[in-house]
C-alpha positions as CSV (number, residue, x, y, z in Angstrom):
1,M,62.7,90.2,80.5
2,S,61.4,93.7,81.2
3,R,59.5,92.4,84.2
4,S,62.4,90.5,85.6
5,R,63.1,91.5,89.3
6,K,65.5,90.4,92.0
7,K,63.8,88.4,94.7
8,T,66.3,89.3,97.5
9,P,67.3,93.0,97.9
10,I,71.0,92.5,98.4
11,I,73.5,94.8,96.6
12,G,77.2,95.5,96.6
13,I,78.5,98.2,99.0
14,T,80.4,100.2,96.4
15,T,79.6,101.1,92.8
16,A,81.7,98.4,91.3
17,E,79.6,96.1,89.0
18,T,81.7,93.0,89.3
19,E,84.7,91.4,91.0
20,K,85.7,89.2,88.1
21,K,89.1,90.8,87.6
22,N,89.9,90.5,91.3
23,K,88.9,86.8,91.3
24,L,91.0,86.1,88.2
25,E,94.1,87.7,89.7
26,A,93.7,85.9,93.0
27,N,93.3,82.5,91.4
28,R,96.2,83.1,89.1
29,R,98.4,84.0,92.0
30,L,97.2,80.9,93.9
31,R,98.0,78.6,91.0
32,R,101.4,80.2,90.4
33,L,102.5,79.9,94.1
34,N,101.2,76.3,94.3
35,R,103.0,75.4,91.1
36,I,106.2,76.7,92.6
37,K,105.7,74.8,95.9
38,I,105.1,71.6,93.9
39,D,108.2,72.1,91.9
40,K,110.2,72.4,95.1
41,G,108.7,69.1,96.4
42,D,106.5,70.7,99.1
43,Y,102.9,69.3,98.9
44,D,101.5,71.5,101.7
45,L,99.6,73.8,99.3
46,F,98.2,77.3,99.9
47,Q,94.5,77.9,100.2
48,L,92.8,80.7,98.4
49,R,92.1,82.6,101.7
50,E,95.8,82.6,102.6
51,I,96.7,84.3,99.3
52,S,93.9,86.9,98.9
53,N,91.6,88.9,101.1
54,V,88.0,89.3,99.8
55,W,87.6,92.6,101.7
56,G,90.3,94.0,99.4
57,F,88.3,93.3,96.3
58,D,86.5,96.2,94.5
59,K,83.0,95.5,95.8
60,D,84.0,95.2,99.4
61,G,81.1,93.0,100.4
62,K,77.3,93.2,100.2
63,R,74.5,94.6,102.2
64,Y,70.8,93.9,102.7
65,L,68.3,96.7,101.9
66,K,65.4,96.9,104.3
67,E,63.2,99.1,102.2
68,P,64.4,98.7,98.6
69,E,63.2,101.0,95.8
70,R,62.0,99.7,92.5
71,K,65.3,100.5,90.8
72,D,67.2,98.5,93.4
73,L,65.3,95.3,92.4
74,M,65.9,95.6,88.7
75,K,68.3,93.1,87.2
């Protein structure tokens, strides 16, 4: 695996490695609010984008590198 390289030079904008914690919290909030709505008899459920904003997550999006260095392409 020492020669393994990314094929597309796309990286996160900030130094955060992952958004896993943000995604877990957003999905838990979505399930909890939908569960409450179902208990009340309202079946018009929330969508994930109504509950959370992906631009508020740690990584804050991605960007394309035009001239990536060797270290940018390492997995």
